C-alpha positions in Angstrom: -40.0 -65.6 10.1 -38.1 -62.5 9.0 -39.2 -61.2 5.8 -37.5 -62.0 2.4 -35.6 -58.8 2.3 -33.0 -60.1 4.4 -32.7 -63.4 2.7 -31.9 -62.0 -0.7 -29.5 -59.2 0.1 -25.9 -59.7 -0.4 -23.3 -59.0 2.5 -22.5 -55.6 1.0 -26.0 -54.5 0.4 -26.9 -55.4 4.0 -23.9 -53.7 5.4 -24.8 -50.5 3.4 -28.3 -50.6 4.9 -27.0 -51.0 8.5 -24.5 -48.3 7.9 -26.6 -45.7 5.9 -29.7 -46.2 8.0 -28.4 -47.1 11.4 -24.9 -45.4 11.5 -23.7 -48.9 12.7 -19.9 -48.8 13.0 -19.7 -52.7 13.0 -22.0 -52.9 9.6 -19.7 -55.2 7.8 -19.0 -57.6 10.6 -22.8 -57.9 11.3 -23.6 -58.4 7.6 -20.9 -61.0 7.4 -22.3 -62.8 10.3 -25.9 -62.7 9.2 -24.9 -63.9 5.7 -22.9 -66.9 7.4 -25.6 -67.9 9.8 -28.4 -67.8 7.0 -26.3 -70.1 4.8 -26.8 -72.8 7.3 -30.5 -72.1 8.2 -32.9 -69.2 7.8 -33.0 -66.7 10.7 -36.6 -67.2 12.0 -36.9 -65.0 15.2 -35.8 -61.4 16.1 -34.2 -63.1 19.1 -31.7 -65.0 16.8 -30.8 -62.0 15.1 -30.1 -60.2 18.3 -27.6 -63.0 19.1 -26.1 -62.9 15.7 -25.5 -59.1 16.0 -24.0 -59.4 19.5 -21.7 -62.1 18.1 -20.3 -59.7 15.5 -19.7 -56.7 17.8 -16.6 -56.7 19.8 -17.1 -57.3 23.8 -15.8 -53.9 24.6 -18.2 -52.2 22.3 -21.1 -54.3 23.6 -20.5 -52.9 27.1 -20.9 -49.2 26.0 -23.9 -47.4 25.0 -27.4 -48.9 24.6 -28.5 -52.3 23.3 -26.1 -53.7 20.7 -28.9 -54.4 18.2 -30.5 -51.0 18.5 -28.9 -49.5 15.5 -29.3 -52.6 13.3 -32.9 -53.0 14.1 -33.5 -49.2 13.2 -31.6 -49.7 10.1 -33.9 -52.7 9.1 -37.0 -50.8 10.1 -36.1 -47.9 7.9 -35.3 -50.1 5.0 -38.3 -52.4 5.2 -40.9 -49.8 5.9 -39.2 -47.5 3.3 -39.6 -44.7 5.9 -37.4 -42.1 3.9 -39.5 -42.6 0.6 -42.7 -42.1 2.7 -41.3 -38.9 4.2 -40.4 -37.5 0.8 -43.8 -38.3 -0.4 -45.5 -37.0 2.6 -43.7 -33.6 2.3 -44.4 -33.3 -1.3 -48.1 -34.0 -0.7 -48.2 -31.5 2.4 -46.8 -28.9 0.3 -49.2 -29.5 -2.5 -52.2 -29.2 -0.1 -50.8 -26.0 1.7 -53.2 -23.1 1.7 -51.7 -19.6 0.9 -50.3 -18.3 4.1 -50.5 -21.7 5.8 -47.5 -23.2 7.5 -45.8 -26.6 7.7 -44.0 -27.8 10.8 -42.0 -31.0 10.8 -40.5 -32.9 13.7 -37.7 -35.1 13.0 -35.8 -37.7 15.0 -32.8 -38.6 13.1 -30.3 -36.8 10.9 -31.4 -38.7 7.6 -35.0 -37.4 8.2 -33.7 -33.9 9.1 -31.6 -33.9 5.9 -34.7 -34.8 3.8 -36.9 -32.2 5.2 -34.1 -29.4 4.9 -33.5 -30.3 1.1 -37.2 -30.4 0.2 -38.0 -27.1 2.0 -34.9 -25.5 0.2 -36.3 -26.9 -3.1 -39.6 -25.3 -2.7 -38.3 -22.0 -1.0 -36.0 -21.0 -4.0 -36.7 -19.8 -7.5 -34.7 -21.4 -10.3 -33.5 -18.5 -12.4 -31.6 -19.2 -15.7 -28.0 -18.0 -15.6 -27.2 -14.6 -16.5 -30.8 -13.4 -15.9 -30.3 -10.1 -14.0 -33.6 -9.9 -12.2 -36.4 -12.3 -11.3 -39.3 -11.7 -13.6 -42.5 -10.4 -12.0 -44.9 -12.8 -10.8 -42.5 -15.7 -10.2 -42.3 -16.7 -6.5 -41.2 -19.6 -4.7 -43.7 -22.1 -3.4 -42.6 -21.9 0.2 -41.1 -18.9 2.3 -39.0 -20.2 5.2 -39.8 -19.0 8.6 -36.9 -20.5 10.2 -33.5 -21.1 8.4 -32.2 -23.4 11.2 -33.7 -26.1 13.1 -35.2 -25.4 16.2 -33.9 -27.5 19.1 -34.8 -27.7 22.9 -33.0 -25.0 25.0 -30.8 -26.0 28.1 -33.8 -25.2 30.4 -36.1 -27.5 28.4 -33.5 -30.3 28.4 -33.1 -29.9 32.1 -36.9 -30.3 32.5 -37.0 -33.5 30.7 -39.3 -36.0 32.6 -38.6 -39.8 32.3 -41.5 -41.7 30.3 -43.5 -43.8 32.6 
């Protein structure tokens, strides 16, 4: 049986989760179908949920891209596991444990994660100085010093070498 998170969410809350965490274009239609279906009986299996999602997405859109439920399941996973909150807490903890001169490296797999990492590193790599103060007082340094200002991504050569996972 699916967890209680889905049975207590309103249509708008569910649509927001699907759109925010899954970047699902059809989040409202999917949320509407889920809410309609659960009025009749609880959604008990992931296969039932997949069918509901498929019904909510227009046929033309189902033929393009990957599996029609992929984005929705990603969004549900992120919400249920509180993945973004865990990432924030983990970054804070890693920074607090970092030795002087140490380095932190983070690999992200989606834009929401990337944004949190960038915001956290920015927060710890800048010193807040009161307005109008002409210079930074001696001894005040940021917690982190950024080694790279921009994300490092795979080069064209590395992408060309990509091996399928077996």
